[in-house]
C-alpha positions in Angstrom: 94.1 26.7 -0.2 95.9 25.6 -3.4 99.6 26.5 -3.5 100.2 28.6 -6.7 103.9 28.7 -6.4 105.7 26.6 -9.0 109.0 25.5 -7.6 110.9 25.9 -11.0 109.7 29.5 -11.3 110.2 30.5 -7.6 113.5 28.9 -7.0 115.5 31.3 -9.3 114.0 34.2 -7.6 114.8 32.9 -4.1 118.4 32.0 -5.3 118.8 35.5 -6.9 117.7 37.3 -3.8 120.3 35.2 -1.9 122.9 36.3 -4.2 121.9 39.9 -3.9 121.6 40.2 -0.2 124.0 37.4 1.0 122.0 36.3 4.0 122.5 33.1 5.9 119.3 31.5 4.7 116.0 32.4 2.9 112.9 30.3 3.0 109.6 30.7 1.2 106.9 28.9 3.2 103.2 28.4 3.3 101.1 29.8 6.2 100.7 26.1 7.3 104.5 25.9 7.8 105.6 24.0 4.7 108.8 25.0 2.9 108.1 25.9 -0.7 111.7 27.0 -1.6 115.1 27.5 0.2 118.3 29.1 -0.5 121.6 29.8 1.3 123.0 27.7 4.2 120.2 25.3 4.9 122.3 22.7 6.5 122.8 24.5 9.8 119.1 25.2 10.3 116.2 22.8 10.6 114.2 24.3 7.8 111.2 22.2 8.5 111.1 23.3 12.1 111.8 26.9 11.3 109.0 27.0 8.7 106.5 25.5 11.2 107.5 27.7 14.1 107.5 30.9 12.0 104.1 30.0 10.6 102.8 29.6 14.1 104.4 32.8 15.3 102.9 34.7 12.3 99.5 33.4 13.1 99.9 34.6 16.6 101.1 38.0 15.4 98.0 38.3 13.1 95.8 38.0 16.3 97.9 40.6 18.1 97.4 42.9 15.1 93.7 42.4 15.2 93.9 43.5 18.9 95.4 46.8 18.0 93.0 47.4 15.0 95.1 46.1 12.1 94.1 43.2 9.9 97.6 41.9 10.0 101.2 43.0 10.1 102.9 42.4 6.8 106.6 42.3 8.2 108.1 41.0 11.3 111.7 41.6 12.4 113.4 39.6 15.1 116.6 41.2 16.2 119.1 38.9 18.0 122.7 39.7 19.2 124.3 38.2 16.1 121.5 37.1 13.9 118.3 38.6 12.8 115.2 37.3 11.1 113.2 39.3 8.5 109.6 37.7 8.0 107.4 39.1 5.3 104.0 38.2 4.0 104.2 37.5 0.3 100.6 36.4 -0.4 97.8 35.6 2.1 99.1 32.0 2.0 102.9 32.4 1.9 105.6 34.3 3.6 109.5 34.7 3.1 111.9 34.3 6.0 115.4 35.9 5.7 118.0 35.0 8.3 120.9 37.4 8.1 123.8 38.7 10.4 124.7 42.3 9.6 121.9 44.5 11.1 123.1 47.5 9.3 121.8 45.8 6.1 118.1 45.7 7.2 117.1 48.4 4.7 118.6 46.5 1.8 117.0 43.2 3.1 113.6 45.0 3.2 113.9 46.6 -0.2 115.1 43.5 -2.0 112.6 41.2 -0.1 109.9 43.5 -1.3 111.1 43.3 -4.9 111.3 39.6 -4.8 107.8 39.5 -3.2 106.3 41.3 -6.0 107.8 38.9 -8.6 106.6 36.0 -6.5 103.0 37.4 -6.5 103.2 37.8 -10.2 104.0 34.1 -10.5 101.2 33.1 -8.1 98.6 35.3 -9.8 99.5 33.9 -13.3 99.3 30.3 -12.2 96.0 31.1 -10.5 94.7 32.7 -13.6 95.7 29.6 -15.6 93.9 27.4 -13.0 90.8 29.6 -13.3 90.7 29.4 -17.0 91.2 25.7 -17.0 88.4 25.2 -14.5 86.1 27.5 -16.5 86.8 25.5 -19.7 86.2 22.3 -17.8 82.8 23.3 -16.6 81.8 25.0 -19.8 82.9 22.7 -22.7 80.7 24.6 -25.1 82.7 27.7 -24.8 86.0 25.9 -24.9 85.9 25.5 -28.5 85.9 29.2 -28.7 88.7 29.8 -26.3 91.3 30.3 -29.1 89.1 32.8 -30.7 88.6 34.6 -27.4 92.2 34.5 -26.7 93.1 35.8 -30.1 90.6 38.8 -29.5 92.3 39.4 -26.2 95.8 39.4 -27.6 95.2 41.8 -30.4 94.9 44.9 -28.1 95.8 43.1 -24.8 92.3 43.6 -23.4 89.2 41.4 -23.3 86.1 42.8 -24.9 83.2 43.9 -22.7 80.7 41.2 -24.0 83.3 38.5 -23.6 84.1 39.7 -20.0 80.4 39.9 -19.1 79.7 36.3 -20.4 82.9 35.1 -18.5 81.8 36.8 -15.3 78.3 35.7 -15.5 79.5 32.0 -16.0 81.6 32.3 -13.1 78.9 33.6 -11.0 76.7 30.7 -12.1 79.3 28.3 -11.0 79.1 29.7 -7.5 75.5 29.0 -7.2 75.3 25.7 -9.1 74.3 23.0 -6.8 76.5 19.8 -7.0 74.6 16.5 -7.2 
């Protein structure tokens, strides 16, 4: 799966969350265990190992969720004597790890993590939309000359017209069924 998180756009969100909740460390990782972004004290924690182990733990927890009739659990909380870990699923392919000490702040951690997660999803969706539009234009050069006209029509009222949407959707469906040679 392609990673739609652009480091330059994600880092300020993770850093801002770190400023707001003052945790020890925050990591944004892929479900494969690769670090996308990090903030806070990353010198005292092996972030590569933390990301890989957390990804594995989340995969195992997903299977436990299925056993009890859930598709997955979106938040995991590990409570220690001194330190705690809040892990939240941001997208199907990414999760955020927050390591913090004051357990009384769990409510604030959860609320602020959710807000940051929403902003991260917006970034991923915008990048994915750009990628989809570029792929469509690459596969349909005859329509790419009209892209500016279509974009102008969309920008006037903020919506795409029904005929344009229908054509776009049908072309995407055609792409699914085209046999590559």
